[in-house]
C-alpha positions in Angstrom: -16.1 8.2 15.6 -15.4 11.9 14.8 -18.1 14.2 16.4 -16.3 17.7 15.7 -18.6 18.5 13.1 -21.9 17.1 14.4 -24.8 18.7 13.8 -28.3 19.4 15.4 -31.9 18.7 14.7 -35.3 19.6 16.3 -37.6 17.6 18.1 -40.2 16.9 15.2 -37.5 15.3 13.0 -35.4 13.1 15.7 -38.4 11.5 17.7 -39.9 9.9 14.8 -36.7 9.3 12.8 -35.0 7.8 16.3 -38.1 5.5 16.8 -37.9 4.2 13.4 -33.9 3.8 13.8 -32.4 3.9 17.2 -28.7 3.7 17.4 -27.2 2.3 20.5 -23.8 2.2 22.2 -21.3 -0.3 20.3 -23.6 -0.1 16.9 -21.6 -0.6 13.3 -22.4 2.8 11.4 -21.9 2.8 7.8 -21.9 5.5 5.1 -23.5 4.3 2.3 -23.7 7.1 0.2 -22.4 10.7 -0.7 -18.2 11.5 -0.7 -17.5 9.5 2.5 -19.2 6.5 1.1 -17.7 3.2 2.7 -16.7 5.1 5.8 -17.1 2.9 9.0 -17.2 3.0 13.0 -18.4 1.6 15.7 -20.6 4.2 17.9 -19.0 5.5 21.0 -21.9 8.1 22.0 -24.1 6.3 24.8 -26.8 8.9 24.6 -29.9 9.4 21.7 -29.1 10.9 18.4 -30.7 10.8 14.8 -28.9 9.2 11.8 -29.2 10.8 8.4 -30.7 8.4 5.5 -26.6 8.3 4.0 -25.7 6.3 7.2 -26.8 2.4 7.4 -27.1 1.2 11.0 -25.9 -2.2 11.6 -26.8 -4.0 15.0 -24.3 -6.7 15.5 -26.0 -9.9 17.3 -25.0 -10.2 21.0 -22.4 -13.2 21.7 -22.2 -13.8 18.1 -20.6 -10.6 16.3 -18.1 -8.5 17.8 -18.9 -5.0 16.6 -15.3 -3.7 16.4 -14.5 -7.2 14.2 -17.5 -6.6 12.0 -15.9 -2.6 11.4 -12.7 -4.2 10.9 -14.0 -6.8 8.5 -15.9 -4.0 6.6 -12.5 -1.9 5.8 -10.6 -5.4 4.6 -10.5 -5.8 1.0 -12.7 -8.7 1.4 -15.4 -6.5 3.0 -14.6 -3.4 0.4 -15.4 -6.4 -2.0 -18.6 -7.9 -1.0 -20.1 -5.0 0.9 -19.2 -1.6 -1.1 -17.5 -3.3 -3.9 -20.8 -2.5 -5.9 -21.3 1.1 -5.3 -23.5 2.8 -8.0 -23.5 6.1 -9.1 -21.1 8.1 -11.7 -20.9 11.4 -9.6 -22.0 10.3 -6.0 -21.0 6.7 -4.9 -23.8 4.7 -3.4 -23.9 1.1 -1.7 -27.2 -0.3 -2.1 -29.2 -1.4 1.1 -29.6 -4.9 -0.2 -26.2 -5.3 -0.9 -25.1 -4.8 2.4 -27.8 -7.2 4.0 -26.9 -9.8 1.5 -23.2 -9.8 2.4 -21.7 -12.9 3.5 -19.2 -12.5 6.2 -16.7 -15.0 7.9 -17.8 -15.2 11.2 -15.6 -17.2 13.9 -16.4 -18.0 17.2 -16.7 -14.6 19.6 -13.2 -15.6 21.2 -11.3 -15.9 18.4 -13.3 -12.4 16.9 -12.2 -11.2 20.2 -8.3 -12.0 19.9 -8.5 -10.6 15.7 -9.9 -7.3 17.2 -7.0 -7.1 20.2 -4.0 -7.8 17.6 -5.8 -5.3 15.0 -5.8 -2.6 17.6 -2.5 -3.1 18.7 -1.3 -2.7 15.4 -3.5 -0.1 14.2 -2.4 2.0 17.4 1.0 1.4 16.2 0.5 2.2 12.5 -1.3 5.5 13.5 1.4 6.6 16.0 3.7 5.8 13.0 1.5 8.2 10.8 1.0 11.1 13.6 4.8 11.5 13.6 5.3 11.5 9.9 2.5 14.1 9.8 4.3 16.1 12.2 7.3 15.9 10.5 5.5 17.2 7.6 4.4 20.0 9.2 7.6 21.0 10.4 9.1 21.1 7.0 6.6 23.5 6.1 7.3 25.7 9.0 11.0 25.2 8.2 10.2 26.5 4.8 8.4 29.7 5.9 11.2 30.4 8.3 13.3 30.6 5.0 10.8 32.8 3.5 10.6 34.9 7.1 14.3 35.3 6.9 14.3 36.6 3.7 11.3 39.1 3.6 11.9 40.6 7.1 15.2 42.0 6.1 15.6 46.3 6.0 17.9 48.6 5.1 19.8 50.5 2.6 18.3 49.3 -0.7 14.8 48.4 0.0 11.8 50.6 -0.6 7.9 50.0 -0.2 5.3 50.7 -2.4 1.5 49.9 -3.2 0.9 46.7 -5.7 -0.7 49.7 -7.8 2.8 51.2 -8.2 4.4 48.1 -9.6 1.5 46.5 -12.0 0.0 46.8 -15.1 -2.8 45.0 -14.5 -5.0 43.8 -11.4 -8.1 42.2 -12.2 -10.3 38.8 -12.0 -12.8 37.4 -14.4 -16.1 35.4 -14.4 -17.4 32.3 -15.0 -19.5 31.7 -18.5 -23.2 31.6 -18.7 -24.3 28.0 -17.9 -21.6 27.6 -15.6 -20.4 24.0 -15.3 -22.5 23.1 -18.0 -20.7 25.6 -20.5 -17.5 24.0 -20.0 -15.3 22.2 -23.0 -13.9 19.3 -23.0 -10.9 21.1 -24.6 -10.1 24.8 -25.5 -8.9 27.7 -23.5 -7.7 26.9 -20.1 -10.2 28.6 -17.3 -8.2 29.0 -14.5 -10.2 28.7 -10.9 -9.5 28.7 -7.5 -9.1 25.1 -7.5 -6.1 25.2 -9.6 -4.5 27.8 -7.5 -1.7 26.5 -5.2 1.2 28.2 -2.9 3.3 25.4 -4.0 1.7 25.6 -7.7 -0.3 25.3 -10.1 -2.4 22.1 -10.3 -3.8 21.0 -13.6 -6.4 18.6 -11.9 -10.2 19.6 -12.8 -8.9 22.8 -14.8 -11.9 23.8 -17.2 -11.9 24.4 -20.9 -13.8 27.3 -22.6 -14.3 27.7 -26.3 -13.3 30.8 -28.7 -16.6 32.2 -28.5 -16.3 32.2 -24.5 -12.7 33.3 -24.3 -13.4 36.5 -26.5 -15.9 37.6 -23.8 -13.2 37.3 -21.3 -10.4 38.9 -23.3 -9.7 41.6 -20.3 -8.6 38.8 -18.3 -6.2 36.9 -20.7 -3.4 35.2 -18.7 0.3 35.8 -19.6 3.2 34.1 -19.1 4.7 35.5 -15.5 1.5 36.1 -14.6 0.7 36.1 -10.8 -2.4 34.4 -9.7 -4.2 35.2 -6.6 -7.5 33.5 -4.9 -9.6 36.7 -3.7 -12.8 34.6 -2.6 -13.8 31.8 -0.5 -12.0 28.5 1.8 -8.9 29.2 -0.2 -8.4 33.2 0.1 -4.7 34.0 -0.3 -3.5 31.1 -2.4 -1.1 32.2 -4.9 0.6 30.8 -7.8 2.5 31.6 -11.4 0.7 29.4 -14.1 2.5 27.2 -15.6 3.1 28.4 -19.7 2.2 24.8 -20.7 -1.6 25.8 -19.7 -1.6 28.7 -22.1 -4.0 30.5 -23.5 -6.0 30.7 -20.4 -8.0 32.9 -18.3 -9.4 33.1 -14.8 -12.8 33.5 -13.3 -14.0 35.8 -10.7 -12.4 33.8 -8.0 -9.0 34.8 -9.2 -7.4 38.0 -9.5 -4.1 38.1 -12.2 -1.2 40.4 -10.8 0.9 41.4 -13.8 3.6 43.5 -12.9 5.2 46.2 -14.9 8.3 45.1 -17.1 12.0 45.5 -14.8 10.5 46.6 -11.5 10.1 43.5 -9.7 10.9 39.9 -10.1 8.0 38.0 -10.3 8.9 35.2 -8.3 10.0 37.0 -5.5 6.4 38.4 -5.6 5.1 34.8 -5.6 7.6 34.2 -2.2 6.7 37.4 -0.9 2.8 36.6 -1.0 2.7 33.2 0.3 5.1 34.2 3.3 3.6 34.1 6.4 3.4 37.5 7.3 2.3 38.4 4.3 -0.5 36.0 3.8 -2.2 36.7 7.3 -2.4 40.2 6.6 -4.3 39.3 3.0 -6.4 36.9 4.9 -7.1 39.9 7.7 -8.0 41.8 4.8 -10.4 38.9 3.3 -12.0 38.9 6.8 -13.2 41.9 6.7 -15.8 41.1 4.2 -19.7 41.2 5.3 -20.6 38.2 3.9 -17.7 35.7 2.9 -14.0 36.2 2.8 -13.1 38.5 -0.1 -10.6 40.8 -1.2 -11.3 43.3 -3.8 -9.2 44.8 -6.7 -8.6 48.2 -4.8 -7.8 46.2 -1.7 -4.8 44.4 -4.0 -4.0 48.0 -5.7 -3.3 49.2 -2.3 -1.3 46.4 -0.8 2.0 47.3 0.3 5.4 45.6 -0.7 8.8 45.8 0.5 11.1 44.6 -1.9 15.2 45.5 -2.8 15.2 47.2 -5.8 18.1 46.1 -7.3 17.0 43.0 -9.6 20.2 41.1 -9.2 19.5 40.8 -5.7 15.6 39.9 -5.7 16.4 37.2 -8.5 19.4 35.5 -5.7 16.3 36.2 -3.0 13.9 34.0 -5.2 16.5 31.5 -6.0 17.3 30.7 -2.5 13.2 30.3 -2.0 13.2 28.0 -4.7 15.8 25.8 -3.5 14.5 25.6 -0.1 11.3 24.8 -1.4 12.6 22.3 -3.7 14.4 20.6 -0.5 11.1 20.7 1.8 9.1 19.2 -1.7 11.7 16.2 -1.4 11.2 16.0 2.4 7.6 16.0 1.9 7.4 13.6 -0.8 9.4 11.2 1.2 7.1 11.2 4.4 3.9 10.9 1.8 5.6 8.0 0.4 6.0 6.6 4.2 2.3 7.6 4.9 1.4 5.8 1.7 3.4 2.5 2.6 1.9 2.4 6.2 -1.8 2.6 4.6 -0.7 -0.8 2.5 0.5 -2.0 5.5 -3.3 -1.7 7.3 -4.8 -3.4 4.1 -2.1 -6.0 4.4 -2.8 -6.8 7.7 -6.5 -6.4 7.4 -6.4 -9.1 4.7 -4.2 -11.4 6.3 -6.8 -11.2 9.5 -9.6 -12.5 7.5 -7.9 -15.2 5.6 -6.6 -16.9 8.7 -2.8 -15.9 8.2 -2.6 -13.1 11.2 0.0 -14.0 13.3 
């Protein structure tokens, strides 16, 4: 049970809500609609609190049903099918309350339930520890990459110079969202690149929006060209940066993404990308963004005035960019291996749960 994002309500809301639906220690809580539909936990909060309508409260009968046994059953493949398998809603997943009430579950003697819970607790504790170790390995791999970037971009000496982006760019600018927002997007056409497509490790086409020729004409001042460096300039993803894959051109950007286009023969575009995602540079950009009055934002002027240090030799720039690219590939392969292991552990959890409720648990 995660209480880190606990919200608070006033007494006028809490008192009637609490009288109608009184959560107690050991009750099972199931999210029945929204993004976290299907999440289930056992209440560990031994004090009064209110529940939103998106949470279903289940009170296992004392001496008949173990709370943790019920939680594990709901998480199992059989439980997911019987309780959450009939979710409705195309955009928002939802479990109907009558489906939960009508769900049938296997109920062995309470002593057997407790044995099953004990075995699952031990198995899942070991799996969770293994996952934590792997997740730390992923963090370490990312830090290894950042260490390489820091080694490269902290260099000083002869042949290096410092200048503002304004001095070495032919374009810095962001676009807009077509009138009508999401409803104006098309199933195909010209790509409209948004902040959700921009990640430091590359362009992600998931949820890529499209606009038609008429909409694109209104954004002709933000045509994306090959080798453009794209930088997120507002919101939670501020300072994320990538170079768009030419496979997604022609394209435009919306108001949350800025195009940074270098003047030919001044700076290698990959060198700039790696420079911008290096920890020191990103921290500087985040500090600029945090100065916004109401939300994180980096203005065009701030980008123009941002200083970059680089070797004036194109060959050296290219060599350094290739070093970064090789380090990135090695780290990406490591992370991919770790992610595969995490997936395998999740599958192991499902397998153990499945066996637990068909009498095959050993």
